[in-house]
N, C-alpha and C positions, 0 to 999 in steps of 0.2 A: 507597265505598272510594276511597282515594287512588290515583291512576293509577300502575300498575306498568308500567315500560318496560324495554326492554333497554338494555345499556350503549351499544350502537351508536345507538339512538334518543336516548339522553341526549347523546351527542357531537354529534348533528345539531341539538340545541336550542341549542348554544352559538354565538352569533353571532361573526363576524369582528370584530376590534378590541375584543373583550370584556375587561372588567376582571373577572377570575375568581379566586376564593379556593379553596384546597385545605386540608383538614384532615389532620393526621397529625403524628407525632413520631418521627423516626428510623425504627426498625423497627416502630412501633406505629401502628394506626389509619389505615393507608394504603388509600384507595379504589382499589385496584389495577385492578379490573375496568373502571372508567370511564376511568382514565388510559390503559390499553391501547387502549380503544376510540377515544379522542381521537387518539392517535398513528396508529392504523390509518385513521381517517377522513381525517386530513390527508394521509397518503401516497396514498390512493386518490382523494380528491376535491379536495385543496388547501384544505380547510376543516375546522375553524376555523383562521384564520390571524391573525397579528399580535396575539397575546394579551398582555395585561398581567397577569402572574401574581403574586398575593399569597399568601404563606404565612408561617407562623411560622418553623420550623426546617427542617433537612433532612428529607426524606421519602423513604426508600428504603434501599438497601443497597450503594451505590457501584457497582452493576451496572445491569442492565436494569430492575429493579423500581423503582417509585416515580417521582418527578418527573424523574429523569434520563432517563426514556423520552421526555420532551417536548422534549429537546434536538435540535431540528431547525430549520435556518434557514428563516424564514418562518412557522413555527408560533408562536414566541415573539418578542415585540418588546421586552418589559421584564419584569424580575423585581424585586419588592420583597419582601425577607425579612430574617431575622436571620442566616441561616446556610445555606450549601449545600456543606458539607464532604463530604456523602455523595452529592452530585450532580456528579461530576467533569466530565461533559460540558456541563452547564449552566454550571458555573464556568469551563470553558474558553471557552465562547461569550462570557462576560462579559469574561474576560481578553483575548480577541482583539477586543473592541469590536464584536461582532456583535449585541449586545443592550444596552439600557440596564439599569443595575443600581443599586439603592439598598439599602443595608444599615442596618437599624434595630435597636435593642435589642428583644429578644423581648417584653418587657413593654410597650414602646411600641406594638408591633403589636397586641397583645391589647386594650390600652386604646383604641387608635385604632378598632378594630372596635366596641367598646362606644360610642364617641363617634358613629360612623356610625349604629349601631342607635338611638340616642336623638336623632338628627337635630340634633346640636349643630354649630356652625360649625367647631369644631376642638378639638384636644387640647393642653392646656398641661401641661408636665412639666419637671422639673429633671433627669431622668435623661439622662445623656450630655453634660452640660456639661463643657467642657475636654477632651472626647475627640474622635475623628474625626467624631462625629455633629454636633458644634457647627458651625454655619454659618461661624464664623470660622476653622475648620480645614479640614474637607472637606465638611461639610454632608450627610453620609450617602451621598455619591456614590461608587459602587463601582468605576468605571473612567473612563478618559479620555473615552470617548464621552459619558458622562453629565455629566462636568465641563464639556465643551465645548458640548454641544448639549441636554442634559437640563434640564428646569425644576427650580426649587428645591422641595424637599419639606418643608424645615424652615426656620424663621426665628427670630431672637432677639427676645424680648419681655421687657419689664420689668413686674413686678407687685408693687406695694407696695415698690418699691426693690430687689426680688430679680430676678436674671436667670433667665429661663425659656426653654424651647424651645416653639415652636408649630407644630403640624402641621395643616394645613387638611384637612377631610374631603373625600371623593369618593364618588360613588355606585358601587355594585357591580352587575354585570350577572348574575353567576351564581356558584354555589359548588358544590363537590363534597365532601361529608363522609361519614362512615360511622358506623354503630351496629351493635348486635348483632341486635335484632329490631325489626320495624315491625308494629304491628297494622293492622287494616283502615282505621282512621281516620288512619293516618300517625304515630301516637305512636311515638317512638323510645326504645328502651332501650339501655344499654351494659353489660349484666350480665356479658358475657364479654370485655369490653375491659380491658386492663391499665392504661390511663389514660383519663381523660375529656377531657383536652386543652382546646382552644378551640372545640369543635364548636358549642356553643350560641351563642357570640359570633359565629361565622361565619354561622350560620343567621339570627340576629336581624339582623345588619347587612345581609345580602343581602335578606332579606324587607322590611326597612324601606326599602331602596333601590328596591324594586319588581322585584328580580331573581329569578332562578330558583333554587330550593333543591332540589338533587338529593342524595339520601341512599342510599348503598350499604349493604345489610344482608345477613345470611346467611340470613334466613328471614322470611316474613310470617306472623303468627299471628292468631288470631281477635280480633275487637273485644272489649276489656275484659279480655283475658287477661294483660296486663302490669300488674303491681302499680303503682299510681299513684306510689309512692315510687321506682320504677325508671324512670319516664318522665323522660328528661333533655332531650328536645326535643319539645314538643307538636306535634300534627299540624297546627295552624292555620298554621304557618310552613313546612310541608313541601309541595313541589309534586309531586315525582316520586320513586319508589322503584325502585331497581335491586337485584335479588337476584343476588348474586355466586356464581360457581362456588367451591367450597371452596378450590381452589388459589390463587384471587385474593382470598381473605379470611382469611389466617392471623391468629391473635392477634398474632403477632410474626414478623418475618422471621428470627429466630434459631431458630425451631422450627416444625415442621410439625404439631405436636400442641398441643392446648389445655393450658395450664399453670394449673390451678386455684389454685396457691399464689400466683399473681400477682394474683388478683382477690379473695382472701379466702375463697374457697369451702372451702379447707382450709389448714391450717398444717403446715409441715414442721419437723423439728428443725434448729436452727441448727448444732448440733455436727457435722452431716454434711458441712459444707463442708471441703474440703481446705485445709491451710495453704499459704501461698506459699513458694517457695524464698527463701533469704536472698540477695537481690540489691538493686540500686539502688531498685527499686520498693518492696520491703518496708521498706528503710531509711527512705525518705521517708514511707511510710505510718505506720510506728511513731513517727517523730519528730513528725509532725503530730498523731497520735492522743494523744500525751502532753499536748497542749494542750486536749483535750476537757474540758468541765466538766459536772457533774451538772445535770439539769433544764434543759438548753438546747436550742434549735432550731438545727440545723446543716445547711448545704447542702454537697454534694460535687459538684464539677465532673466533666467527662469526662476520661478518661485516667488519669494518675498519681494524682489525688485519690481515685479509687474504691478505691485500696489501703487507705485509711483504714477503709473498710467491712470489707474482708477482715481487717484487723488486729483491728478491734473484735469481729468474729465469732470469730476465733481466741482472743482474750483473754477472751471471755465478758462484755463490758461493754456490750452493746447496750441493756440495760434501763435504763441510767442517763441516756440522752439520746435525742433524737429527730432522726433524719436526714430531710431533705426534699429533693425534686427539683423543678425548675421545671416538670416535666410536671404537677405537682399531687399526687403521691403522697407521703404522709407515713408514716414509721415503717418497720419491717422492715429488710431487708438490700438496699440499692440495688444493682442490677446495673450492669455497666460495658460499654464498647464499644458495639456496635450495639444492645445490650439496655438501654442507659442510658435512664432514664425509667420503667422498671418496678422493682418491689421485691418480693422474696420476703417473705411474711407482712406485707403492708401493714396499717397501722392506720387510715388514712383516705384518702379520695379527694377532693381539691379540684379545681375547674376550674383550668386553667392560669392564666387571668386573675386568679383569686382569690389563688393563692399568690404570683404575681408582684406583686400589690398589697401583700401582706404584706411581701415583700422590699423593695419600693420605700419602704415606710413604716418601714423599720428593724426589722422583726419578727424577723429572724435575729439570733442571738447571735454566730454564727461561720460562716465559709465557708472551704472549702478548694478552691482553684481551680488550674488548670494554669499552669505557667510556660513561656512560649515565648521571649520576649525582655524584658529589663529594662534601662533606661538609668540614668545617674547622676542624673537628675532624679526618679527614682522612678516613671517611666511604664512601663507594660507593654503589650506587643503580643501579642494572641492571634488577630488577625483578618486580617492581611495579610502575605504572605511572598513576597519576590522578585516583587513586582508582582501576585501572584495573591491575590484577596480570598476569604477563607473565611467571614468574618463573625463577630460576637460572640456569637450566640445569646443566652442569658440572662445572659452574663457581666457586662455593665454594670449590669443591674438588681440582680444579686447583690452585686457588689464595691463599688459606689459608696456605698450607705447602711449597710452592715454594719459594726458597730463593731470587729470583729476579723476580719481576712482573712489567710489563709495562702496563699501561692502556692508550689506545689511541682512539682518536676520534676528531671530530671538536670541537672547543672551545665553540661555541654556537650551538643551534638547531633552526630549522625553515628555511624558505626560505631565501637564502642569495646569494650574488654575490661577490665571492672572486677570485681574479685573480693573476697570477704570471706574472709580466712584467719586463724585464731587470734585472732579478735576485732579484727582490723585491716583497713582498706580498702587494697587494692592496685590501683593504676591501672597496668595492664600496657600498655594502649593507650587514649589519650584520644580523645574525639570531636573532629573537626576544626573544628566550627562553634561559635563563641563565642556564648553567650546574653546575657552581660552587656556591653552596648554603650554607646557614648557617646550614641547617639540611636537610638531604636526606629524602625522603618519606619512604624508607625501607632500612634496612641495609643488603646488600648482601656481603659486605666485611668490616671487622672491622679494623679501624685504630689503635684501642687499642691493638688488637691481633697482628697486624703487628709490632707494637713497641715491644710488649712482645716477639715475635718470632724473632726479629732482622732481619726482612725482608728489602731488598732494594726495595723501591716502587718508580717508576718513572711514571710521567704523560706526555704524548706526544700529543700535538695538532699541528695544522698547524701554529700557531703563537707563541706558548710558550711551554717550557718544565719546569716541576716542579719535585722536589724530596720531598718525605714525610720524615720529621725529627721528632725527639722526641719533638721538640718545635713547630711543625706545618708544613704546606705546604710552601715550599720555591721555588720561581721563580729562575731558574738558567740560562735559555736561552730564547731569543726572536727572532722572524723572522726579517730579514732585511726589512725595510720599515714600520714597525708598530711603533706606539707610545705606549710605555709601560703603561703610566698612562691612556690614553684614550682607547686603544684597548684591553688591558689585565686587568689591575686592575679595570678600570671603568666598566668592564663587569663581575664582580664577586660580590657576596653578602658579601664577607668578604675580608679583605686585607691580602694577603700572605706575608710571610717573603721574603726579597730580599737578594739573595746571594751576599756576598762581591765580588765574582768573576763573577757576571752577565755578560753574553756575547751574541753576536749574534750566531744564529744557523749556522752550516756549510754552507758556500755559495754554495757549490756544490749541496746541496739539491734543490736549486731553479733554477737550470739550466736544459735545455732540454737534453743535452748529458748525457751519463751514468756517474755515479760518479767515477767508476774505482775500480777494485778489491783491490787495495792497501789500500783503505780507510776502508776496512772491516776486521774483525777478528784480531784486534790488541791485 
């Protein structure tokens, strides 16, 4: 039988200065029991200390649960990840230059793990060229400490005349991941997990490095009782098993109970979902949803983009296309917020690395992603604000190779009062923060690369729709009730091009009743 240990014993196995990897995706798959034990061990003994932490995206709930628990001076030395938006204390340490910080695209991290697992010298990729990842810009360095004293994690390489990025591999000392059940041989199933994530890649990379593989599960079952089709990590690469207390092993941090509709155990009627109120969020969701086409694969980002899923559910058009999430879940109704990554009534579960490879290869037909800042060169920033790095997550993997990308969000940021009355948009009080800037703070999406790759790029807000062209950003539509000069152009730091066919947005977007299926999938 594989050695069963307590979480405290697992924490004691992690050496100082270890390069350690954690699995999880926002509120899903978090090995909370072991994370708690590591923090407790550090507080009581001072060990483990000076850890270099590698992970994919944020793991936690913005509070004490998850990786945010490890935010203690001396415990962490460096964090390599794609996102820590749900780990404010870790992000604060990075912003205050108390730790080294490197921010990579999510797909680069999962591919890098595969490269380590196969003992290759390094990863070659085009993902991130002309963004802050590019060594000619910021080289993935997330703060001033890393820029001044940190080593280079990425370099520029030319392959057959094409520019590429190269990431040298490094050995891993330990990993902490989780599954649902472990049998007595250490075989791991994920039958009650809402996502399968990058757990296999983490285990394989750590095992290949000669490191320690620790898996947190909810129960140990008899040898041979797990269906071979459900074994996602074979016992040969598992060293230790920790059985968690139920409160430290929820399916998701958004619920204390198991939700079988997230795993495919049951299906629930989609028409049970409540419709959204008619506000900026719904306006953006409706306008973006009008661009959906039949028989396409679509990705929705976090925040405003998940309104597209709500609109599709309300309009009854889900069966006509497939939504996917970078967590690896395909089909169904993707959830938003902390629950992003899971889907109600999913159709398939890919590993995160697999779906990101599909994205990198241009497998998506369309993506709807968040709009934070955009400049006159067509660059977007969703990763760094006022000097604080949040990270790109899977944004670069999704946005760079996809032929049609929609960026959606409110036109301005900050406290506002915007209403829909009698089919018209009324801006009673506008947000004080402008989103359309002369230059973005950090380049997460390159307008230059979009033009080179001949991508169709649309920007959808509650009051205006734009298209990116080779000559610049062009205003193509405006909301009924707004003054184009005052409410749109007057709230931009640069003047956009004006389409010769400028028109009002579809009036049905601004009515309370459903738009009607006939308007979609043209």
